[in-house]
N, C-alpha and C positions, 0 to 999 in steps of 0.2 A: 643282387638285392633289388627289390622293387622300389621304383622311385615313388616318393610321397606325392600323392595327387594334390595339386594345388587347386584352390577354389577358383572357378571361372564361371562366366555366364554363357550358357549355351541356349540353343533354340528349344523351346518347349515342343515336344513332338505332337501334342494335342492341338496347339494353336499355331505352331510353326512361326512364332514370333520371338525375336531375341529379347532377352531381358536387358534392362539398361545397366550400363557400367556404374561403378561407384561415383565416378566423376560426373556422369550425367545426373545421377540422383542428387549429388551435392549442388549441381548447377540449378536443378529444378527447385530444390529447397531454397536456394539463395534467391531465385526469381520470385518464389512465393513470399519470402520475407520482404523483398523490395516492394512488391505490389501491396503488401499489407501496410508497410510504412507510408507509401505514397497515398494509399486510400485513407489512412488514418489522418494524415496531415494535409492532404489536398483532395478531399472527397469529391469536389466538383469535377475532377478529371474522370472519375469512375462513375458516371451516371448509370442508371439501370438500363439493362438490355431490353427492358420492356418497351422503350421508345422505338427501337428498331423493329421489334415484333409487331408493334402497332402500325408502323410504316408498311411492313410487308402485307399485313392484313388489309390495309387501305389500298395498296396496289392491286391486290387480288380483286377487291370489290370494284375498283375502277375498271379493271379489265373485263369484268362480267356484266357491265352495264354500258349501254350506248352513251358515248360522250364525245363532244367535239374538242376535248382537251387532251387527246391521245399524245400529241407532240409534247405538250407540257409535262405529262406523266412520265414519258421516256426521259425527258431532260432532268426531271427531279430525281428519278431513279439513278441516273448516271451521276448526278451531283452528290447524292447520299453515298454512293460507292467511293467516289473520290475523297469525300470528307472522312469516311471510315479508314481509308488507306492512309490519309494524312495523320489521323489520330493514332493509328497503330504505330506509325513511324515515330511520332513524337513520344509515345509511351516507351518504345524501345530505347530511344535516346535518353529518356529520363532514367531508365533502369541502369544504363551503362555509364552515365556521367556521374562523377562524384563531386564536381565543383558546383558553382552557382547555377541553379537550373530555373531561375525565375523567368528568364526569357522563354524557355521551352514551355513552362506552365502557362504563361500568357498566350502563347500560340495555340496550345491545346485548348484553353478556355474559349478562345475565339472560334476555333474549329468546331468545338462542341456546341457553342451557341448557334453557329450557322447551320450545323446539322439539325439541331432541334427545331429551328425555324423552318427548315425544309420539310421535316417530318410533319410539323404542324400544318403546313400547306397541303401536304398529301392527305392528311386526315380530314381537313376541311373539304377538299374536293370529293373524297369518298363519301362524305356525309351530306353532300349538297346536290340538289337537282341542277344539272348543267344549264338548263334553259332559263328557269325562273330565279335561280340562286336561293330558293327556299330550302329548308331541310328536307331530305328525302327519307325513304322508309328506314334505311339503315341508321341515319342520324336520329330519326324519331325515337327508335328504341333506346339508343344510347342517352339522348338528352332527357327523355322522360324518366329513365331509371335514376338519373341524378336528381331531378326535381322531386321525384317520388320519395327518395330517401329522406329528404328534408321535410316534405309535407306530411309524410306518414306519422311523424312524431307530433303533429299539431292537430289534435282532435278538435273537431268542429269546423275545420276548413273544408270548403267544397271544391272538388275537382270536376271540371266540365269538359266533355268531349263534344266538339262541333264538327259535324260532317257536312261538307258543302259540295254541291254539284252546280256547274254552270248550265242554265237552261238554254237550249237551242245552239249549243256549241257545235254539235255535229253538223248542223245546217251551215254554220260559218265555214267550217273546214271543207265540207263538200261543195259548197257554192262559191266561196271566195278564195279558197285555196289554203294550204297548210301554212304558208308564210303569214297570212292574216291571222290564222288560228293561233300561231305561236305568239304573234304580237298581242293578241287578246289575252292569252295566258299570262304573259309578262305584265301586262297592264293590271290584270286582276290580282296578281301576286303583290304588286305595289300597293294596291288598295288594302289588301289584307295586312300588310305591314303598317299601314296608316292607322287602321282601326284596332289592330291587336298588337299594341306596342308596349304593353307592360312587361316588366322584367320576367314575370312568371309565365308569360304567354309563349307557346310553342306553335309555330305555323309550319305546316308540312304540305308538300305536294305529293300525293300518293301515286299519281300517274294520270295521264289524259287530262280531263277536266275535273278530277276528284281532288279535293283538298281536305285537310283536317287541321283543327285548332284545338290545342289543349290549354286550359286556363285554370288558375287557382284563385279563389276569392273567399271572403268571409261573409258574403251576403247571398248565399245560395246561387240560384241561376240568374239573379237580377242583373248583375253587371254584364255577364256574357250575353244575355238576351238583349240588353241595350246596345252593346257593340254590334251585334248581328243586325238589329233593326236599323242602326245608322248606316251600316254597309249596304243593306238592301235599298234604303231610301236614296243613298248617293248614286247607286247604279241606275235607279229609276229616273233620276233627273239628269244624269250625265250623257252628253252626246257621244262620249267615247265608247259607249256600249250600244249605240244605235247604228245599224247598218242598212244601207239602201243599195241593193244590187244594181249594177249598171243596166240601164234600159228598162228598169222597173220602177214603178211609182210607190210600191208598197215597202215600207220600212220594217225592219225586224230588230227588236230590242233583246239583247242578251241580259238575262236576269240570273238570280241565284236561288236555289232551294236549299234550305238549311234544316238539319236535324240536331237537336241538343239532348244530351244525356248527362246527368249529374250524379255525383256520389259524395255523400258527407262522410268525411274521414272520422273514424272512431278509434278507440284505444287498441282494438284488435288489429287494426290495419298496420301497426308497426311491424308485424311479421308477414304481411301480405307481399307476395312477389309482384314487382312492377309489371312484368309482362302479362300476368294474369289479370291484373287490374286494368291495364290498357286494352287488352283483348275484349274484356267484358264491356268497358265503356264504349269502345268503337262499335261493337255489335248493337248495342242499344241506340247509339247515335244514328247508325245506318237504318234501324227500324223507324226512327223518327223522320229521317230524311225521305224514306219511301212514302211515308204518310204525307209529308209536305208536297211531294210530287203528285201523289194520287189526288190530292185536293186542289190541284191546279197550278202548282209551281209558284215561284216568286213569293215565297212565304217561309215562315219558321214554324217548326213543330217541336214540342218538348216531349220527350219520351215518357217522362214521369207520369203524365196523365193524358197524353196525346192531345194536349191543348195546342191549338193552332193560333199563332200570333200574327195578326195582320201587320204589314209594314207601316211605319209611321207615315202620316199624311193621308191615310185612307179613312 
């Protein structure tokens, strides 16, 4: 008499993988239930994995750009991994323990807080120019998208793009050396922070001696024009931007050429993509900047009608 075949789990010939036993299935189900209960009553323990994805993206961005903070990046990466291991261990302990788990929850909360702070530092480094500490190109796109989402719903608001180049910067670099050139860039970055300090202002270093400012206002181009005029006048009067090569009696003053482009937000802009708006504004601001340089540098040009504004004091 043939033996009755008992139900068993065997390898699937197509995948060559073993099916789980009933005990394993029950254990997995129990684990899912425990995780659900913990997530339901202690949601802070299960923060979104998006934070880790953002950290990984930031690490890749840092590795693709020259930065003098490589040691700090490596340290932060290792720290995040250690914290992840700690959090995983705490979560396992929470799932296994049936008594008071308040101490484990507190430890997990602390580890999560420290991990999130570390990730925030990585994101900041990835979005920041390592020399001037201004926002870089990557941060520009992210920050403008956030500002645009708010501004696009406010019809009548003006968004302005300000393209800025330092005049005679190449001479400083070639004649006085890159160290002096770097000091000059940092000094100019500080001046930009001084004159463009409204909460809606976004100050960016694009690279080299190229800078960008994005601002929002309710008075057209008037406020941003005034800010630019004050910046240029301050540079014209400050000895910080005056250079006298050793052994030469002729001084050279570094100035700025500025191009401004504006756009008045309308109701249809609510559906406009931030990257499209930013690209269009930057192209128009660059056109105005070239005009300011063509007309002799050390001045401001408005793309709207190619009006050239003389600096205050002239």
